[in-house]
C-alpha positions, 0 to 999 in steps of 0.5 A: 408040815407035821401035825405037831408043827401045825399045832404049834403054829395054830397055838402061836397064832391064837396067842397073838390074836388073844393079845390083840383082843385083850389089848383092845378090850382093855383099851375099851374098858379104860376109855369107857371108865374115863368117859363115864367120869364125864357123863353116861352119854359119853360112856355110851358113845365111846363104846358104840364108836369103838365097836363100830370102828372095830366092826369096820376094821374086821370087815375090811380085813375079813373081806380082803382075806377071803378075797386073796385066799379065794384067788390063791386057792383058785391058783392052787387048783391049777397045780393039779393039771400043771407040773413044774419043769426043771432042767438037770444038765441036758435033761428036762424033768417034771417035778411034782409039788406037795399040794397039801403044803401049797394049800396051807401056804395059799391060805396063810398068804391070803390071810397075810395079804388080807391083813395088810390091805384090809387094815384102815377101814376102821378110819371110815367110821365117820364117813359110814355114819354120815352116809348112813344118815342120808344127810341132805344139805338143802342146796343144789350145785349148778353143774349136775343138779345134785344136793350138796349133801351128796358130796359131803356125805355119800361121795367120800364113802363111794370113793373109799369103797372104789379105791378099796375094790380097785386095790384088791382087784389089781393085787389079785390080778398081778399076783395071779399072773405072777404065780401062773407064770411061776408054775408054768400055766402061763408062758411064752411058747413059739413067740406067743402067749400060752395059757391053760384054760384054768389060768385064762378063765381066772385071769379073764374073770379078774379082768372083767371085774377090773373093767367093771370097777373102772367103769364105775369110777369113770361114771363117777368122774363128773361128780368128782370133777365138781367136787374138785378132787380130780381137777376143777370145774372153773377151767372151762373144760367141764363139758369136755371132761364129762363127755370123756367120762361117759365115753370111757365108761362105755369103753370100760364096759365093752372091755369087760365084755370082751374080757369075758369072751376071752376067758371063754374062747381065748382070743388074745388079740381081741382082749389085748386090743380092747385094753390098749384102746381103753388105756390110750383113750384114758390118756388122751381124754385125761391128759393130752387133749386137755393140754392141747385145748388149753384151759380158760382163765375164767370160770363158766359160773357167774361170779355171784354163783361162785361167791354163794358156793364159797359162802356155803363152804366156808361159813360166810353166809352172813358176810357183809360188804360195805365201803369206808366213807369219810365222815365229818368228825375228826379221827380217833385213835384205837381204844383200847390200845393193843400193845403186845403180840404173841411172842412178845407177850410170852416173853414179857411175863417173868418166869422160870425156864418152863415151856410156854404152852399157851398164850392168847388175848383175854378180857381180865378182871383187874381193878374191879372192871374188865380190861384187855390183856393176855393170858400166858400158861407156862408148864413148870417141870413136875409141878403142873402149870402156872397162869400169868396175866399181862395188861395189853392196853397200857405199860408202865411209865418207862414202857415195861409190861404190866404183869399179874401173877398174884391171884389177888390182883385178878380178884373178881365177883367169883373170888380169887382165881386159881392161877396154878394147875396141878399135875393132874390139870389139863393143858396143851401137849401134856401126855402120860398118866397121873395118879393122884389121891384127889377124886375126880379121875378113874379109880384104880381099884384092884384085880382085873380092873387095875390090870386092864388100866395098867395094860391100856395105859401102859403104866407099870405104876398102876400095878403097885399095891398102894395105888388101889385107892387112888385115881388115874388121870389121862387124856390131859390134853384138851384137844385129845380129850375132845377128839375122844368125844367127837372124833369126826371133828377137826379141833383147833388150838386151845385158847385159855380163858379165866372165867369165874376164877377158873382157867378154861380151855376153849377150842373151836371145832371145824368140819373140813370137807375135801369134796364140797362142790365147785368151791374155792380150794385151799390148803388146810394142814397140808391137804387141799380142802373145798370147805371149812366151817366152824361148827362146834365149841369145846369147853374144858375146865383146866383143873377138874377136867369137866368137858362139854361140846356145844353147837356154835351159833350160826352152825351149818346143816352138817354140824346140826346133823352131827348134833342130831346123831349124837345129842347126848354128846353135843349140846345145843348152842343155847346151852353155852354159858353166857360168860363163855359166849362173851369170851369167844373170839372169831374162830381162828382157822375159819378166818384164815381160810376165809381171807384166802377165799376172799382173796380170789379174783371173783371176789374182787377185794385183792390179795390178803397181806401177810398170809401164807398159802396154808391154814395152820391156826397154830398161833394167835393172829398178831394184828388184832384190835380190841373192841371199844367196849373191851368186850372182845377182840376184832381181827383186821386183815388188809387186802391189796391189788398187785402191783399196787402197794395200797390197801384196797379192802380190810376184813373185820372179824369179831364174835358178838355173844357167840355170833361170828360176824365178818365184814369187808370194807372196800377202801377208796384210793383217796382213803387208803394207806400203803401196805405194811412194807411201804408203811414201815419204809415211810416210818423208818425215814422219820429222823426221830426214829433213826435217833431212837434206833441209835440210842437203843443200840448204844444202850446194848439192846435191839429194836424189834418191830411188832405187826402193822395194825390197820383200823378204819377211822372217820378220815380214812384208813389208819395204821400203827406199829409198835417197836420194842427194845429187847435185851437177852434175858429181860422182858421187852420194853415198849420203845416207840409207836409209829402211826398214820391216818391218810397222808398224816403220820406221827410217832412217839414213845406211846400212843398218846405222844404219837397221836399228838405228834401226828396232829402237830401238837408236840414233837417226841423227845429222844434222849440217850436212853430208851424212853427220854429224859428222866425229868419228862418220865418223872413228871409223867409218872407223878401225874399218873400217881396223883390221878390214881390217888385221887380216884382211890386206885391204890394198885395203880398208885403203887405201879406208878410209884414203883416206875417213878423209883426205877426212873430216878434210879436209872443213870 
């Protein structure tokens, strides 16, 4: 290549590097300005984390580039003693190679390979920080006697480093062998391999390194086996697998020594035999012999030890176990009554065609007191988002939902709530940048500041001269905002809360671990994990964007270690506002993981009913109940022992003032109920249910069943299921309630009627309509209006009056 060509190539490379560096610098500056609008500590953290991530990324690329350039230059040196043979007709000629061009090609190729293979080390930032901290859990696993902290903090980083080293060596070895073959330094001659000394020494050195790296990996196999990343310790083969690992470690070291001897003396048979023996031993020890021996169905650990490890791994240290006992007082229905479930709650609130981005149970200030309800957030195209509320424990007299879209109906001591989020507001799934005149975001400014913002955010609107005095808002998704402040946390699904007249997004932060020792492994968002703990709480205000991250009550030592590393970002649990504490629900994904763990045989509860094999946490649980004092939600999960179709236990999960409480009630067969499918079959045989279904379908609607919900009573386990009449384009209507307590069952148009029917006090009346005769409905609504008027509740009186008018107008 000419000098002019070299200069042009260097100029292009330099321009590309400057573009990447400029984009990174602009992104860092924008992120720092954004974080500074939250707190100085946030700005410092974002900067430090980005610089550390860049340093690790560059270190990986530079190390890989130096490795490949060095190996290619070693190959290049061999070209001085080996010429390329070419045939021209019957003549064999020797052709010299342009060594200067080959040297440049070697450097360029090595840099390219280093860029490709070295990228991604920046994602190790959290592992490096945690391993560097020297974290210790204070608990010892029973197999190797190591602290659990080694598996959580150090082992993940060692595995990444080992995989990186193995990849570099294998690529260099394969590439060098191919190049030596191409230039003639390695070829078959008289049915045997012929190498010159230079190629043999180079390949021998790479084989030595490969043997050493393999020995490193084999020596770490017992720890990886305990961590569950290459198998499980609960199959009875841990002793055998450990022996195999030690034997393979010795064989790999011996192979490395023999490879060094081959590099020096050139005995091909010796090195080939050693590598064949190592490969055969690995195949036999890892696959063939274990398959012939077979695995044991029971673990070598005592069930109590396994349960303890599961409790540590999945945050169940405070788990309580008890037995459901019969009591003297009569059973009582669930109060408050939970009517709706997520999909129905979203459809129950009238609105435009806007997309529903969040729906969740929440305690609502209605009529001067706290009531159980739902919050639904719907995005209105180009106009922000609208918040609406739905009462959960009651419907109108004709079964229609009680919805609230007027701020005056949700007035609290803090005043009127703001039920509208502007375009600069925060809600799940929002992307892009919003420019507004309202202060609170990052001021656009002029000059380089505006250019950096436009470049980082990829927004040409920021270059317009009239936006200089305006403010830019981005990272408007609550989860994305929290990820910027705590990238080492797996954030869950945002849940809306209406507190002090403002919409807040509450997000649970989890710490999954792929290497927790000897615990039960589950599927979490498509990956197998050995631990999942809810350690953090993110609170994001919907309009202002103010963001805070707290340590949860009952967090484990790992979460506390992260809080100690970044105290300016993560506040202690004592700093959580009291109203936020009272509004918290049990961490959704933590419960999903816990019920799957509790369904393992060594717990003895049975299998969870109605749960998939994977933890997703995308939607609120359907079968939830309200606490008796309306302080929060209790999630109840039934278990059953196949092939029996009766509930053997129920897990009850709730949050009390921010403390997650999990209780498992074992249910005796005399107090148990059938599983949901069997209950639905039993309820479907009621003659009144068949009449109701026919009447709903004749009216042009369809009957849709809700989730079966279980609750413990003084007479045994109770269960109920709600049914809704659905018409396209109209809100769902509560049409039927079926329930059972022990051997007794009942049904009716609402819970009161179904409970009275179960006690034998009444029989439900099914007419041609969905809700019964007009006379019965009118009487019910008149009674409700009279009671509301007596207690001075004009809002309830107005609802009853409107329901009465609708009933009298119906044909």
